[in-house]
C-alpha positions as CSV (number, residue, x, y, z in Angstrom):
1,M,12.0,-25.6,-45.7
2,F,10.2,-22.3,-45.4
3,T,11.0,-18.8,-44.0
4,G,7.6,-17.8,-42.6
5,I,7.1,-15.0,-45.2
6,V,3.6,-15.5,-46.5
7,E,3.4,-15.2,-50.3
8,E,-0.4,-15.2,-50.6
9,V,-3.7,-15.7,-48.8
10,G,-5.5,-18.4,-50.6
11,E,-9.2,-19.4,-50.3
12,I,-10.4,-22.9,-49.4
13,V,-13.0,-23.8,-52.1
14,D,-13.6,-27.4,-51.2
15,V,-13.1,-29.8,-48.4
16,R,-13.8,-33.5,-48.9
17,T,-13.0,-36.8,-47.3
18,D,-11.6,-39.7,-49.2
19,D,-11.5,-42.7,-46.8
20,D,-9.1,-41.5,-44.0
21,V,-7.6,-38.6,-46.1
22,V,-9.0,-35.1,-46.1
23,V,-8.5,-33.4,-49.5
24,L,-8.3,-29.6,-49.6
25,T,-8.8,-27.5,-52.7
26,V,-7.3,-24.0,-52.4
27,R,-7.7,-21.2,-54.9
28,A,-4.5,-19.2,-55.3
29,A,-2.5,-17.4,-57.9
30,L,0.7,-19.3,-57.0
31,A,-1.1,-22.6,-57.8
32,A,-0.1,-22.3,-61.4
33,E,3.6,-22.5,-60.4
34,V,3.3,-25.5,-58.1
35,G,4.0,-29.0,-59.6
36,H,3.0,-32.4,-58.4
37,G,4.8,-33.4,-55.2
38,E,6.0,-29.9,-54.3
39,S,5.7,-28.6,-50.7
40,V,3.4,-25.8,-49.8
41,A,3.0,-24.4,-46.3
42,V,-0.7,-23.9,-45.5
43,N,-1.2,-21.9,-42.3
44,G,2.3,-23.1,-41.3
45,C,1.7,-26.8,-42.1
46,C,3.9,-28.4,-44.7
47,L,1.6,-30.1,-47.2
48,T,2.3,-31.9,-50.6
49,A,0.6,-30.7,-53.7
50,V,-1.2,-33.3,-55.8
51,V,-1.5,-32.8,-59.6
52,P,-3.1,-35.8,-61.4
53,D,-1.1,-37.4,-64.2
54,G,-1.6,-35.8,-67.6
55,T,-2.8,-32.5,-66.2
56,Q,-1.1,-29.2,-65.6
57,P,-1.0,-27.0,-62.5
58,G,-4.1,-24.8,-62.6
59,P,-5.9,-22.1,-60.6
60,T,-6.3,-24.3,-57.6
61,L,-4.1,-26.4,-55.3
62,T,-5.1,-29.9,-54.3
63,L,-3.6,-31.0,-50.9
64,E,-4.0,-34.2,-48.9
65,L,-4.2,-34.3,-45.1
66,V,-3.7,-37.6,-43.2
67,P,-5.2,-38.2,-39.7
68,E,-1.9,-37.1,-38.0
69,T,-2.2,-33.7,-39.6
70,I,-5.8,-33.3,-38.7
71,E,-5.1,-34.2,-35.1
72,R,-2.0,-32.1,-34.6
73,T,-3.0,-28.8,-36.4
74,S,-5.9,-26.5,-36.8
75,L,-6.5,-27.5,-40.4
76,G,-9.3,-29.8,-39.4
77,A,-11.4,-26.7,-38.7
78,V,-11.1,-25.0,-42.1
79,A,-14.1,-24.9,-44.4
80,A,-15.0,-23.6,-47.8
81,G,-14.5,-19.8,-47.8
82,S,-11.7,-19.9,-45.2
83,G,-8.6,-17.9,-45.9
84,V,-5.2,-19.6,-45.5
85,N,-1.6,-18.4,-45.5
86,L,0.4,-19.9,-48.3
87,E,4.2,-20.1,-48.8
88,R,6.2,-22.2,-51.2
89,A,9.4,-23.9,-50.2
90,V,12.4,-21.5,-50.2
91,P,14.8,-22.2,-53.1
92,A,18.5,-23.0,-52.3
93,G,20.3,-19.7,-52.5
94,G,17.1,-17.7,-51.7
95,R,16.8,-15.0,-49.1
96,L,16.0,-16.1,-45.6
97,D,13.8,-13.1,-44.8
98,G,12.1,-14.6,-41.8
99,H,13.6,-17.5,-39.9
100,I,14.0,-21.3,-40.4
101,V,10.5,-22.8,-40.5
102,Q,10.0,-26.5,-41.2
103,G,6.3,-26.5,-41.6
104,H,6.1,-29.1,-38.8
105,V,3.4,-27.8,-36.4
106,D,4.4,-28.2,-32.7
107,G,1.0,-27.4,-31.3
108,V,-2.1,-25.4,-31.5
109,G,-2.5,-22.1,-29.6
110,T,-5.4,-19.6,-29.3
111,L,-5.6,-15.9,-29.9
112,V,-6.4,-14.6,-26.4
113,S,-6.6,-10.9,-27.2
114,R,-5.8,-8.2,-29.6
115,D,-5.1,-4.5,-28.8
116,P,-5.5,-2.4,-32.0
117,G,-3.3,0.6,-32.5
118,E,-3.6,3.3,-35.1
119,R,-1.9,1.2,-37.7
120,S,-0.4,-1.8,-35.8
121,D,-1.9,-4.4,-33.5
122,A,-0.6,-6.2,-30.4
123,L,-1.8,-9.8,-30.2
124,R,-1.5,-12.2,-27.3
125,F,-1.6,-16.0,-27.8
126,S,-1.8,-19.0,-25.5
127,L,0.4,-22.0,-26.2
128,P,0.7,-25.5,-24.9
129,A,2.7,-25.6,-21.6
130,E,5.3,-28.0,-23.1
131,L,6.3,-25.4,-25.7
132,S,6.8,-22.5,-23.4
133,R,10.4,-23.3,-22.7
134,Y,11.2,-22.7,-26.4
135,V,9.7,-19.2,-26.5
136,V,12.0,-16.3,-25.5
137,E,11.6,-12.5,-25.8
138,K,12.9,-11.3,-29.1
139,G,13.1,-14.8,-30.4
140,S,11.2,-16.1,-33.4
141,I,8.0,-18.1,-33.6
142,A,5.8,-19.1,-36.6
143,V,2.0,-18.4,-36.0
144,D,-0.1,-19.9,-38.8
145,G,3.0,-19.9,-40.9
146,V,3.9,-16.3,-40.3
147,S,7.4,-15.6,-39.0
148,L,7.0,-13.3,-36.0
149,T,9.2,-11.8,-33.3
150,V,8.2,-12.5,-29.7
151,A,7.5,-9.2,-28.0
152,A,6.6,-10.5,-24.6
153,V,6.5,-13.8,-22.7
154,Y,3.8,-14.7,-20.2
155,P,3.4,-17.8,-18.0
156,D,0.8,-19.2,-20.3
157,G,1.6,-17.6,-23.7
158,F,3.4,-14.8,-25.6
159,G,2.7,-11.5,-27.3
160,V,3.6,-10.2,-30.7
161,A,3.3,-6.8,-32.5
162,L,2.1,-6.8,-36.0
163,I,3.0,-4.2,-38.6
164,P,0.5,-3.0,-41.2
165,T,1.9,-5.3,-43.9
166,T,1.4,-8.4,-41.8
167,L,-2.1,-7.3,-40.9
168,A,-3.0,-6.7,-44.6
169,D,-1.2,-9.6,-46.2
170,T,-1.9,-12.6,-43.9
171,T,-4.9,-14.0,-42.1
172,L,-3.7,-12.7,-38.8
173,G,-5.3,-9.4,-39.6
174,A,-8.7,-11.0,-39.4
175,R,-8.2,-13.4,-36.5
176,T,-10.5,-12.8,-33.5
177,P,-10.0,-13.9,-29.8
178,G,-10.8,-17.6,-29.5
179,D,-9.5,-18.5,-32.9
180,P,-7.0,-21.5,-33.0
181,V,-3.6,-21.0,-34.6
182,N,-0.8,-23.4,-35.6
183,L,2.5,-22.8,-33.8
184,E,6.0,-23.8,-34.7
185,V,8.8,-23.0,-32.2
186,D,12.4,-22.5,-33.1
187,V,13.8,-25.8,-34.3
188,I,17.3,-24.8,-33.2
189,A,16.2,-24.6,-29.6
190,K,14.7,-28.1,-29.8
191,Y,18.0,-29.5,-31.1
192,V,20.0,-27.7,-28.5
193,E,17.8,-29.2,-25.8
194,R,18.1,-32.7,-27.2
195,M,21.9,-32.6,-27.5
196,T,22.5,-31.1,-24.0
197,A,19.9,-33.1,-22.1
198,G,22.4,-35.7,-20.8
199,Y,24.9,-33.1,-19.6
200,L,22.2,-31.0,-17.8
201,Q,20.9,-34.1,-15.9
202,G,24.5,-35.0,-14.8
203,P,26.6,-38.1,-15.0
204,G,25.5,-41.1,-13.0
205,S,21.8,-40.2,-13.2
206,G,21.1,-43.1,-15.5
207,T,19.2,-40.8,-17.8
208,E,22.1,-39.5,-20.0
209,G,20.7,-38.5,-23.4
210,A,17.1,-38.7,-22.2
211,V,14.7,-35.9,-23.1
212,R,11.8,-35.0,-20.8
């Protein structure tokens, strides 16, 4: 479980393919504190750290991506030199400074435009049509693993306003129109939809409990 508060922007130093698994090597200061099997959110995607037997965590993270991850996220497009947002799993009893983020990417959106201010930026993103019902004004959404408040909702996307800290401490400050981003909508909204689907469709419809 994560909160969408990015701890560090790491740098991809190597991308290699081992049969059907893509292996990422990421240079990051927090790597020294991540043990084998621990979860790390990379651009909002929950990945498992791999530390070979007999070795100690070092200056880089090794992370494995299966075909499902490549197909459902933007991580297939990263290359050596790319920056990535990193967050370790939130400890039990820790502060929930952002919102509940699972690291399970729901879809890939695109940065449509950015309107720079003197110190803040307004960004507009597209999102897959099937996710639009989960996005509400002043609700929360994770964009490349960053917990953001939805400032505006459009028929084909949403807008956010980024403070100077977010621009400086995450990759969103360097994103340009056309760049893909990983999106995770509010998991609570998805559970509510699932549990109320049968009631909303009405008794006798033959579809009680079904989800569209």
